[in-house]
N, C-alpha and C positions, 0 to 999 in steps of 0.2 A: 504494499499499499504506500504509494509515493506521497511526498509532502504536498504536492499540488492536488492530489486527490483528497487529502485531509482538509485542505483549505476549501476545496469545492464543496465538500460535505457540510462544513461549518457554515459557509456563506449561503449556500443554496438550499439546505435541507434542515439544519438544526440550530440556527442561531438562537442562543438562549444564555441566561446568566450562569447556568450550571453545565454539567456534562452528561446528564442522564440520557438525553435523546441522542447525543453524539455516540455514546457507547452502543446504544441500541441500533443506530443506523450503520455503524461500522460492522456490527455483528450481522446485520442483514446483508451487507455487501459480501462478507466472508461466506455466508451460507450459499449465496448465489454462485460464488466462485467454486465452492466445494461441490455443488451440483454438477458444474461443468467438468470438474476433475473426475468425479465419480462416474459420469456418463462417458468418459473417455474422450471428451472433446478437447481437453487441454491437459498438459502435464504440469505446467507452471504458469501462473497468471500474475502479471504486474498491473495493478489498478492505477491508472492515471486520471487526471482531471477530465480528459476527453471521454473516458469510458465510464465515469461515474453516472452520467445521465442515462446511458444505455442500461445500467444495472438498476438504478433507482427510479427512473422515469422523470417527468417534468419537475423542475425545481419547485419547492413548496414555499420558500421564503421569497416574497415579492420585493423588488427593488424599492429603495426609499425615494419618496417624491420630495425634491427640494428645488429651490430656485437655482438655475445654472447660468443666469445672466442678469446684469443689472436691470431691474424692472421697477416700475411704479406700483406701489400698493402691495408689495409682498416682501416679507422679511423671514429669514431663517432662524427659527428658535430651537432650543435644545430641550429634550424631554428625558425623563427617567421612567422607563416602563418596566414591565415584568421580564423583558428579555435584556435589560440593561439600558445603556444610553441610546437614545434615538433622536433624529432630527425631525421636527415637525414645523413646517412653515405656516405662517399666518397670512391670509389674503384679505384685502379690504377693497370693496368696489364702491365707488361714488356714483349714485344714480341721479342725474339731473331731474329738474321739475318734480321734485318730491315734496314731502311735507315734514321732513325732519325725523322720519322714523328710523330706528336702529334695529336691524335684524342680525341675530347671532346664531350661527349654525356650526355643526361639526362635532356633535357629542361632547359639548363643553359642560363641565360641572359648574356648580354655583360659584366657586372661588374664581374660576376663569371668567365667568360672566361679570363678576364684580370688577375684575381687572379691566375688562372691556369698558365698563362704565367709567372707571378712573381714567382710562386712556382718552375717552371722548371728552371728559371734563378738562383734562390737561390740554388737549388740542384746542378747545374753546378758549381757554385762558391765554394760551401762547400763540393764537392764530396769526397775529400780526407779525411775529418774529419769523414766520415761515411763509409769508406772503399769501396767507389764506384769507379770503374775503370774509368779513364779519357776518354777512347774511348767508354764507354757504351752508351753515348748519340748518337754516330754516327752509332753504329752497332745494335741498337734496336729501335723499335717503342714503343710509350707510348700511352695507352688508358686510359683516365680519365673519370670516370662515376659516376654520382649521381643517385642512384636508385629512385623509385617513379617517373618515367619519366613523368607521366601525370600531375604532379604538377609543374607549372612553378617556377623556383628558380632563384632569383637574389638578389643582395644587398651586402653591404660591410661588411661581417663577416665570409666568408668561407675560407679566405687565410690560416689560421693556419691548418685547417682540410685538405685542398688540399696538402699543403706542407708536412704534417706529413705522409699522405698516400703515397705520391710520394717518399719521402726519404726511407720509409719502403720498398716499392716495389723494389727500386733500390739497397738497401743495404742488403735486406733479413732479416732485424731485425723486429720482430713482434711489433704490437701496442697493448698497454694495452686496453682490451675490457671494463674494468670497469671505464673508463675515457672518458669524453666528453669534447669538446672544442668549443670556439667561439672567433673570432677576425679577423680583417683584417691585412694585412702585407704591409710593404714598400719594396722597392727594396733592401734595406740594412738589412732587417730582423727585423725591429721594429714591434711590435704588437700594432695596433690602436684600439680605443674604438668602441663599438657597441651599438645598441639600443635593447630594449626589454629583458633586463637581467632577469627581474622577470618572464616573460613568458617562456624564454628558460630554466631557472633553474627549473621551475616547470616540464618541459618535462623530464629533467634528473631525477628528483625525481620520477616521475611517472613510469619510466622504471627501477628504482632500481640502477641507476648509483651512485657510491660512491664518485667520484671526478670530479670536473669541473674546467677546466682552463679558466680564464677570463682575459681580458686585464687589466693591472695595473691601467689604467685611469678609469676603471669602478668599482674599489674597493669601492668608495663612494656610488655607487648605490646599494650595498648590503643591505642597510637599507630598501629598498623596498621589498626585498625577504621575503616571509613568514617565520615565526619562525620555523615552522615544517620542512620546506625544509632545512634551515640552520642547524638544529639539525642533519639531516640525511646525508646531502651532504657536503663534504669538498671542499671549494672554494680556488683555488690557483691563486693569481694574477701573471701574467707574463708580461714582457716588451719586450722580444725578442724571436725569433724563436729558438734560442739555448736553452732557458729555456723550451719552449714548448716541444722540442724533448727530453730533459733530463727527463722530467716527463712522456712523452707518450711512448717512445720506451722501449721495454723490452729487455735489454741487458743481456748476460749470467751472472749468479750469482747475478742478481739484482731482488729483489721481490718488488712488489707494495703492499701497504696496501689496504685491501679490506674493504668494508663497512660492518657494523653489519647487515644490511638489505640484506639478501642473495637472489640471483636470480638464478633459475635453468638454467643450461647451456644446450644448444641444440647441436645436433651433426652437424648441418649444419653451414656453415660460417655465413650466415645471417639468423636469426631465428625469428619466430613469437613469441613474448612474450608480455603479457600485465599485469601485476599483478593486464614611457617609453616615456614618452612624450619628454624627453630631446634629444633623438636621434631617431627621427621618421624614419621608413623604410617602404617601400611598402609591400603590402600583399605578402606572400610566399617568405620570404627572409631567407638567411642563417645567 
């Protein structure tokens, strides 16, 4: 069983926090190989990444959906789920000729719905700073959505992502796709600490993200992050939403540093690409 085959099994069939399903799937592969040997079809079998699919069938783990190009109204957030760290983007659509209605979709829990309300309030208060017309909230409807709707999402760390996507949608300023973020917010725009930094940073690393914004109060938790992740990912501690938006929004004439680890860009807005104890949160949280 080659190393490439093991990676193919992990990425395509058993991605999880533990190794129980990995052991079961490897056993299934060995049984299929044993059948071939017993039937006299093969004397010796080397399982490679290419042959895993023939043995196990279609991949069970679906690719992660994230923004792969700078776009208006979409920001890459970091989540902590039952299978470890995951990236979950947040999208915001501004619908003209509306009545100021706010719609929130995507299996969001009560905590995230409160974060969305905080994001809207922050956008109202700071509208002028980002060139948002004062009457825009009265004349348009807002639709806030977190894709991967089948995965319940709740927990106190989506505020920065929701606010960034919202400000971007209302102002027309794109968000840097090569940046992910995590952190909860207060009514006055302070960024609060989160849990699961190690798992969330691993998710950003896995997807080739070069920069991650983290709450300043989580800076001490970076010692838990794997050395390989810290080598490839640039972590920026932030204490306020103004700092978050300064790094996340791509203003005219401003360029963001890209990671040495390149990731192919896709033509679609959201593309399929795959290359803690201190702050406990429930399963499937942002």
